[in-house]
MDAnalysis code that builds the backbone (N, CA, C; Angstrom):
import MDAnalysis as mda
import numpy as np

u = mda.Universe.empty(450, n_residues=150, atom_resindex=np.repeat(np.arange(150), 3), trajectory=True)
u.add_TopologyAttr("name", ["N", "CA", "C"] * 150)
u.add_TopologyAttr("resid", np.arange(1, 151))
u.add_TopologyAttr("resname", ["UNK", "UNK", "UNK", "UNK", "UNK", "UNK", "UNK", "UNK", "UNK", "UNK", "UNK", "UNK", "UNK", "UNK", "UNK", "UNK", "UNK", "UNK", "UNK", "UNK", "UNK", "UNK", "UNK", "UNK", "UNK", "UNK", "UNK", "UNK", "UNK", "UNK", "UNK", "UNK", "UNK", "UNK", "UNK", "UNK", "UNK", "UNK", "UNK", "UNK", "UNK", "UNK", "UNK", "UNK", "UNK", "UNK", "UNK", "UNK", "UNK", "UNK", "UNK", "UNK", "UNK", "UNK", "UNK", "UNK", "UNK", "UNK", "UNK", "UNK", "UNK", "UNK", "UNK", "UNK", "UNK", "UNK", "UNK", "UNK", "UNK", "UNK", "UNK", "UNK", "UNK", "UNK", "UNK", "UNK", "UNK", "UNK", "UNK", "UNK", "UNK", "UNK", "UNK", "UNK", "UNK", "UNK", "UNK", "UNK", "UNK", "UNK", "UNK", "UNK", "UNK", "UNK", "UNK", "UNK", "UNK", "UNK", "UNK", "UNK", "UNK", "UNK", "UNK", "UNK", "UNK", "UNK", "UNK", "UNK", "UNK", "UNK", "UNK", "UNK", "UNK", "UNK", "UNK", "UNK", "UNK", "UNK", "UNK", "UNK", "UNK", "UNK", "UNK", "UNK", "UNK", "UNK", "UNK", "UNK", "UNK", "UNK", "UNK", "UNK", "UNK", "UNK", "UNK", "UNK", "UNK", "UNK", "UNK", "UNK", "UNK", "UNK", "UNK", "UNK", "UNK", "UNK", "UNK", "UNK", "UNK", "UNK"])
u.atoms.positions = np.array([
    [-6.306, -12.049, -26.581],
    [-6.961, -11.177, -25.621],
    [-6.069, -9.959, -25.356],
    [-6.660, -8.813, -25.392],
    [-5.939, -7.578, -25.111],
    [-5.786, -7.431, -23.601],
    [-4.533, -7.263, -23.167],
    [-4.300, -7.094, -21.733],
    [-4.696, -5.698, -21.296],
    [-5.132, -5.609, -20.079],
    [-5.444, -4.333, -19.439],
    [-4.570, -4.272, -18.193],
    [-3.397, -3.696, -18.351],
    [-2.418, -3.674, -17.271],
    [-2.553, -2.393, -16.457],
    [-2.633, -2.570, -15.159],
    [-2.664, -1.461, -14.219],
    [-1.448, -1.583, -13.315],
    [-1.114, -0.504, -12.633],
    [0.000, -0.530, -11.684],
    [-0.419, 0.154, -10.390],
    [-0.009, -0.442, -9.293],
    [-0.194, 0.144, -7.972],
    [1.169, 0.624, -7.501],
    [1.241, 1.890, -7.110],
    [2.464, 2.489, -6.585],
    [2.114, 3.024, -5.202],
    [2.856, 2.569, -4.173],
    [2.486, 2.978, -2.811],
    [3.709, 3.105, -1.918],
    [3.588, 3.992, -0.938],
    [4.633, 4.135, 0.080],
    [4.098, 3.816, 1.478],
    [2.873, 3.356, 1.579],
    [2.284, 3.025, 2.877],
    [1.286, 4.062, 3.355],
    [1.403, 5.276, 2.854],
    [0.477, 6.349, 3.220],
    [-0.255, 6.867, 1.979],
    [0.427, 6.859, 0.850],
    [-0.154, 7.293, -0.419],
    [-0.153, 6.120, -1.395],
    [-1.137, 6.109, -2.266],
    [-1.171, 5.116, -3.341],
    [-1.621, 5.810, -4.619],
    [-0.994, 5.430, -5.700],
    [-1.396, 5.907, -7.024],
    [-1.634, 4.669, -7.870],
    [-2.770, 4.618, -8.523],
    [-3.117, 3.491, -9.377],
    [-3.137, 3.994, -10.811],
    [-2.224, 3.471, -11.603],
    [-2.129, 3.842, -13.015],
    [-2.942, 2.841, -13.813],
    [-3.802, 3.355, -14.671],
    [-4.708, 2.491, -15.437],
    [-4.315, 2.431, -16.899],
    [-4.685, 1.312, -17.521],
    [-4.562, 1.123, -18.964],
    [-3.181, 1.519, -19.487],
    [-2.159, 0.829, -18.999],
    [-0.785, 1.163, -19.377],
    [-0.457, 0.821, -20.826],
    [-1.248, -0.044, -21.460],
    [-1.012, -0.351, -22.869],
    [-1.637, 0.687, -23.789],
    [-2.609, 1.410, -23.294],
    [-3.335, 2.368, -24.126],
    [-2.473, 3.535, -24.565],
    [-2.852, 4.133, -25.686],
    [-2.122, 5.273, -26.204],
    [-2.420, 6.553, -25.434],
    [-3.521, 6.566, -24.736],
    [-3.873, 7.748, -23.957],
    [-3.706, 7.401, -22.477],
    [-3.555, 8.403, -21.665],
    [-3.365, 8.133, -20.240],
    [-4.540, 8.692, -19.449],
    [-5.127, 7.817, -18.686],
    [-6.189, 8.238, -17.781],
    [-5.546, 8.797, -16.523],
    [-6.248, 9.674, -15.856],
    [-5.757, 10.193, -14.577],
    [-5.562, 9.026, -13.616],
    [-4.477, 9.031, -12.852],
    [-4.319, 7.962, -11.867],
    [-5.349, 8.110, -10.744],
    [-5.699, 6.985, -10.160],
    [-6.551, 7.003, -8.977],
    [-5.617, 7.262, -7.804],
    [-5.904, 8.284, -7.015],
    [-5.041, 8.640, -5.889],
    [-5.755, 8.334, -4.585],
    [-5.064, 7.630, -3.695],
    [-5.601, 7.305, -2.384],
    [-4.624, 7.792, -1.327],
    [-5.170, 8.274, -0.198],
    [-4.334, 8.717, 0.907],
    [-4.852, 8.059, 2.172],
    [-3.937, 7.486, 2.937],
    [-4.294, 6.828, 4.186],
    [-4.776, 7.855, 5.209],
    [-5.651, 7.432, 6.079],
    [-6.103, 8.297, 7.169],
    [-4.965, 8.581, 8.140],
    [-3.974, 7.681, 8.187],
    [-2.885, 7.800, 9.159],
    [-1.977, 8.989, 8.884],
    [-1.719, 9.314, 7.619],
    [-0.896, 10.452, 7.212],
    [0.573, 10.353, 7.617],
    [1.016, 9.256, 8.244],
    [2.409, 9.136, 8.649],
    [2.822, 7.678, 8.723],
    [4.098, 7.424, 8.439],
    [4.641, 6.083, 8.609],
    [5.779, 6.109, 9.621],
    [5.755, 7.067, 10.519],
    [6.795, 7.182, 11.534],
    [6.220, 6.870, 12.903],
    [6.837, 5.903, 13.570],
    [6.371, 5.494, 14.881],
    [6.462, 6.646, 15.879],
    [7.440, 7.523, 15.721],
    [7.592, 8.639, 16.668],
    [6.345, 9.518, 16.708],
    [5.610, 9.616, 15.586],
    [4.405, 10.426, 15.552],
    [3.289, 9.803, 16.384],
    [3.298, 8.497, 16.486],
    [2.282, 7.806, 17.281],
    [2.642, 7.805, 18.757],
    [3.919, 7.793, 19.055],
    [4.364, 7.667, 20.439],
    [4.837, 8.982, 21.031],
    [4.457, 10.100, 20.426],
    [4.934, 11.392, 20.908],
    [4.318, 11.753, 22.258],
    [3.154, 11.229, 22.557],
    [2.552, 11.447, 23.869],
    [3.147, 10.458, 24.849],
    [3.098, 10.819, 26.112],
    [3.591, 9.903, 27.136],
    [2.691, 8.677, 27.201],
    [3.280, 7.584, 27.580],
    [2.515, 6.346, 27.710],
    [1.491, 6.493, 28.826],
    [0.394, 5.777, 28.683],
    [-0.615, 5.765, 29.733],
    [-0.090, 5.086, 30.983],
    [-0.844, 5.174, 32.034],
    [-0.416, 4.563, 33.289],
    [-1.524, 3.652, 33.777],
    [-1.120, 2.619, 34.471],
    [-2.119, 1.708, 35.025],
    [-1.733, 1.358, 36.454],
    [-2.718, 0.911, 37.196],
    [-2.486, 0.480, 38.556],
    [-2.181, -1.009, 38.563],
    [-1.178, -1.396, 39.321],
    [-0.861, -2.819, 39.452],
    [-1.898, -3.454, 40.361],
    [-2.285, -4.675, 40.038],
    [-3.297, -5.345, 40.860],
    [-2.721, -5.755, 42.200],
    [-1.431, -5.912, 42.265],
    [-0.786, -6.181, 43.550],
    [0.175, -5.040, 43.819],
    [0.997, -5.130, 44.764],
    [2.024, -4.122, 45.087],
    [1.427, -2.834, 45.607],
    [0.305, -2.916, 46.273],
    [-0.224, -1.768, 46.999],
    [-0.619, -0.587, 46.134],
    [-1.108, -0.814, 44.930],
    [-1.618, 0.276, 44.108],
    [-0.562, 1.081, 43.398],
    [0.643, 0.534, 43.254],
    [1.681, 1.253, 42.499],
    [1.273, 1.390, 41.049],
    [1.692, 2.490, 40.448],
    [1.373, 2.736, 39.035],
    [2.626, 2.535, 38.190],
    [2.426, 2.073, 36.980],
    [3.565, 1.924, 36.079],
    [3.125, 2.283, 34.657],
    [4.112, 2.638, 33.830],
    [3.813, 3.014, 32.450],
    [3.351, 1.796, 31.670],
    [2.440, 2.040, 30.723],
    [1.926, 0.963, 29.874],
    [2.659, 0.987, 28.545],
    [3.008, -0.167, 28.054],
    [3.619, -0.293, 26.739],
    [2.520, -0.303, 25.681],
    [2.787, 0.221, 24.488],
    [1.790, 0.132, 23.427],
    [1.487, -1.342, 23.128],
    [0.221, -1.645, 22.815],
    [-0.198, -3.015, 22.615],
    [0.217, -3.616, 21.284],
    [0.425, -2.807, 20.272],
    [0.806, -3.329, 18.964],
    [1.518, -2.231, 18.191],
    [1.934, -2.549, 16.995],
    [2.611, -1.581, 16.155],
    [1.555, -0.776, 15.383],
    [1.270, 0.454, 15.800],
    [0.214, 1.231, 15.137],
    [0.545, 1.580, 13.683],
    [1.811, 1.743, 13.349],
    [2.197, 2.054, 11.968],
    [1.871, 0.866, 11.071],
    [2.260, -0.319, 11.506],
    [1.986, -1.523, 10.722],
    [0.484, -1.763, 10.587],
    [-0.251, -1.521, 11.652],
    [-1.717, -1.678, 11.615],
    [-2.333, -0.721, 10.592],
    [-1.889, 0.534, 10.583],
    [-2.409, 1.509, 9.620],
    [-2.027, 1.147, 8.190],
    [-0.806, 0.664, 8.009],
    [-0.378, 0.241, 6.672],
    [-1.216, -0.942, 6.190],
    [-1.497, -1.873, 7.098],
    [-2.311, -3.040, 6.740],
    [-3.731, -2.608, 6.375],
    [-4.308, -1.702, 7.153],
    [-5.657, -1.194, 6.860],
    [-5.682, -0.493, 5.497],
    [-4.669, 0.328, 5.241],
    [-4.583, 1.045, 3.972],
    [-4.414, 0.073, 2.808],
    [-3.594, -0.940, 2.993],
    [-3.398, -1.964, 1.959],
    [-4.709, -2.679, 1.663],
    [-5.470, -3.012, 2.693],
    [-6.741, -3.711, 2.492],
    [-7.730, -2.861, 1.705],
    [-7.814, -1.573, 2.010],
    [-8.710, -0.668, 1.284],
    [-8.278, -0.568, -0.182],
    [-6.989, -0.385, -0.401],
    [-6.454, -0.241, -1.752],
    [-6.655, -1.518, -2.568],
    [-6.342, -2.662, -1.970],
    [-6.481, -3.941, -2.676],
    [-7.941, -4.291, -2.927],
    [-8.815, -3.901, -2.025],
    [-10.249, -4.138, -2.220],
    [-10.756, -3.364, -3.438],
    [-10.314, -2.130, -3.578],
    [-10.678, -1.320, -4.737],
    [-10.185, -1.983, -6.027],
    [-8.930, -2.410, -6.022],
    [-8.377, -3.074, -7.201],
    [-9.093, -4.387, -7.505],
    [-9.439, -5.129, -6.472],
    [-10.147, -6.391, -6.670],
    [-11.510, -6.154, -7.326],
    [-12.197, -5.093, -6.936],
    [-13.485, -4.763, -7.566],
    [-13.311, -4.469, -9.059],
    [-12.298, -3.691, -9.415],
    [-12.032, -3.410, -10.828],
    [-11.654, -4.699, -11.568],
    [-10.894, -5.574, -10.908],
    [-10.492, -6.845, -11.519],
    [-11.713, -7.720, -11.803],
    [-12.607, -7.817, -10.840],
    [-13.818, -8.629, -11.021],
    [-14.692, -8.105, -12.159],
    [-14.698, -6.790, -12.344],
    [-15.499, -6.178, -13.412],
    [-14.804, -6.243, -14.766],
    [-13.572, -6.742, -14.807],
    [-12.856, -6.884, -16.067],
    [-12.126, -5.641, -16.534],
    [-12.003, -4.635, -15.675],
    [-11.312, -3.408, -16.065],
    [-9.799, -3.582, -16.106],
    [-9.274, -4.579, -15.375],
    [-7.849, -4.867, -15.409],
    [-7.654, -6.376, -15.470],
    [-6.616, -6.783, -16.168],
    [-6.306, -8.214, -16.255],
    [-4.930, -8.515, -15.678],
    [-4.071, -7.490, -15.629],
    [-2.732, -7.665, -15.076],
    [-2.431, -6.500, -14.142],
    [-1.668, -6.792, -13.077],
    [-1.341, -5.772, -12.081],
    [0.140, -5.823, -11.750],
    [0.790, -4.668, -11.824],
    [2.183, -4.519, -11.400],
    [2.172, -3.715, -10.096],
    [2.964, -4.144, -9.136],
    [3.001, -3.477, -7.830],
    [4.397, -2.929, -7.579],
    [4.460, -1.643, -7.267],
    [5.695, -0.956, -6.907],
    [5.444, -0.301, -5.555],
    [6.225, -0.682, -4.548],
    [5.972, -0.140, -3.215],
    [7.266, -0.052, -2.423],
    [7.246, 0.830, -1.440],
    [8.350, 0.899, -0.499],
    [8.489, -0.480, 0.148],
    [9.704, -0.890, 0.511],
    [9.924, -2.262, 0.971],
    [8.966, -2.756, 2.059],
    [8.752, -1.980, 3.095],
    [7.854, -2.422, 4.174],
    [6.417, -2.567, 3.670],
    [5.979, -1.621, 2.843],
    [4.628, -1.681, 2.303],
    [4.474, -2.848, 1.339],
    [5.505, -3.164, 0.586],
    [5.432, -4.293, -0.329],
    [5.192, -5.590, 0.442],
    [5.855, -5.732, 1.576],
    [5.625, -6.907, 2.415],
    [4.190, -6.986, 2.906],
    [3.643, -5.853, 3.297],
    [2.245, -5.802, 3.746],
    [1.315, -6.164, 2.593],
    [1.550, -5.594, 1.430],
    [0.701, -5.877, 0.268],
    [0.749, -7.363, -0.102],
    [1.924, -7.961, -0.045],
    [2.051, -9.386, -0.368],
    [1.204, -10.244, 0.571],
    [1.181, -9.876, 1.843],
    [0.388, -10.648, 2.821],
    [-1.108, -10.408, 2.677],
    [-1.497, -9.235, 2.222],
    [-2.913, -8.857, 2.206],
    [-3.617, -9.069, 0.868],
    [-2.875, -9.284, -0.205],
    [-3.515, -9.395, -1.521],
    [-4.477, -10.592, -1.538],
    [-5.740, -10.358, -1.948],
    [-6.709, -11.456, -2.021],
    [-6.284, -12.481, -3.068],
    [-6.629, -13.728, -2.853],
    [-6.237, -14.807, -3.762],
    [-6.714, -14.540, -5.191],
    [-7.924, -14.014, -5.326],
    [-8.461, -13.762, -6.672],
    [-7.630, -12.717, -7.410],
    [-7.191, -11.676, -6.721],
    [-6.387, -10.623, -7.348],
    [-4.943, -11.072, -7.539],
    [-4.472, -11.959, -6.700],
    [-3.097, -12.444, -6.787],
    [-2.802, -13.084, -8.143],
    [-3.820, -13.661, -8.746],
    [-3.630, -14.287, -10.057],
    [-3.320, -13.256, -11.153],
    [-3.627, -11.996, -10.921],
    [-3.377, -10.941, -11.903],
    [-2.010, -10.275, -11.726],
    [-1.359, -10.513, -10.593],
    [-0.087, -9.836, -10.304],
    [1.014, -10.395, -11.202],
    [1.618, -9.512, -11.989],
    [2.675, -9.914, -12.916],
    [4.056, -9.444, -12.473],
    [4.091, -8.496, -11.534],
    [5.361, -7.894, -11.149],
    [5.236, -7.276, -9.767],
    [6.254, -7.484, -8.941],
    [6.343, -6.833, -7.624],
    [7.749, -6.272, -7.500],
    [7.857, -4.981, -7.232],
    [9.167, -4.349, -7.075],
    [9.174, -3.508, -5.808],
    [10.269, -3.622, -5.048],
    [10.398, -2.799, -3.849],
    [11.058, -1.467, -4.219],
    [10.282, -0.658, -4.930],
    [10.693, 0.674, -5.360],
    [9.657, 1.681, -4.905],
    [10.106, 2.749, -4.290],
    [9.196, 3.810, -3.878],
    [9.206, 4.892, -4.962],
    [8.243, 4.819, -5.859],
    [8.152, 5.753, -6.985],
    [7.064, 6.805, -6.776],
    [6.486, 6.856, -5.603],
    [5.283, 7.651, -5.359],
    [5.466, 9.136, -5.658],
    [6.671, 9.677, -5.513],
    [6.865, 11.121, -5.680],
    [7.242, 11.547, -7.093],
    [7.308, 10.592, -8.016],
    [7.620, 10.966, -9.402],
    [6.438, 11.703, -10.036],
    [6.723, 12.667, -10.905],
    [5.630, 13.295, -11.666],
    [4.944, 12.223, -12.514],
    [3.690, 12.439, -12.849],
    [2.895, 11.406, -13.514],
    [3.537, 10.868, -14.787],
    [4.031, 11.738, -15.659],
    [4.628, 11.273, -16.922],
    [5.853, 10.404, -16.662],
    [6.710, 10.826, -15.736],
    [7.897, 10.035, -15.394],
    [7.505, 8.719, -14.736],
    [6.474, 8.756, -13.923],
    [5.997, 7.547, -13.251],
    [5.504, 6.529, -14.274],
    [4.691, 6.980, -15.209],
    [4.188, 6.079, -16.263],
    [5.344, 5.476, -17.061],
    [6.327, 6.293, -17.405],
    [7.465, 5.792, -18.170],
    [8.256, 4.753, -17.373],
    [8.515, 5.032, -16.102],
    [9.275, 4.097, -15.259],
    [8.533, 2.769, -15.096],
    [7.224, 2.841, -14.909],
    [6.411, 1.630, -14.739],
    [6.382, 0.836, -16.040],
    [6.173, 1.511, -17.144],
    [6.140, 0.814, -18.445],
    [7.474, 0.133, -18.755],
    [8.602, 0.817, -18.466],
    [9.917, 0.220, -18.696],
    [10.096, -1.039, -17.853],
    [9.700, -0.979, -16.591],
    [9.830, -2.135, -15.696],
    [8.972, -3.309, -16.173],
    [7.787, -3.020, -16.661],
    [6.899, -4.083, -17.142],
    [7.458, -4.708, -18.421],
    [8.028, -3.899, -19.297],
    [8.594, -4.412, -20.553],
    [9.782, -5.340, -20.292],
    [10.531, -5.098, -19.210],
    [11.692, -5.936, -18.882],
    [11.289, -7.313, -18.382],
    [10.053, -7.441, -17.924],
    [9.572, -8.730, -17.412],
    [9.333, -9.688, -18.570],
    [9.661, -10.971, -18.383],
    [9.431, -11.953, -19.455],
    [7.965, -12.206, -19.710],
])
């Protein structure tokens, strides 16, 4: 069976999906961008915290803490969208093997979010942020990493 190896490269805000890495020709990568546009908590917390009234203590007001980590939530949402797209291609037979290269925090998110069906196709996971490489260099780096795998 001829393998159809694809690679996902992500930093948490951007994703590039390289297709048909065994082929002699290169298809344009699929590019995805998160709606969040940032992986810095300071960008989310730049406004002052909201205020609430205490139910006791005579109506005193105090600052409210954020309820969750908005950066992690956005990364998880972005990972789910990206993995869902890849899972659809996997089900249709367009890819049989998947290599994942991501910034360390995003790699952890991807590992937790990858669907069981797609997980069977994952051949490589590397905590490398390659997202800013030019396409030709990116393809070469990904191919070299895949060749080193047993």
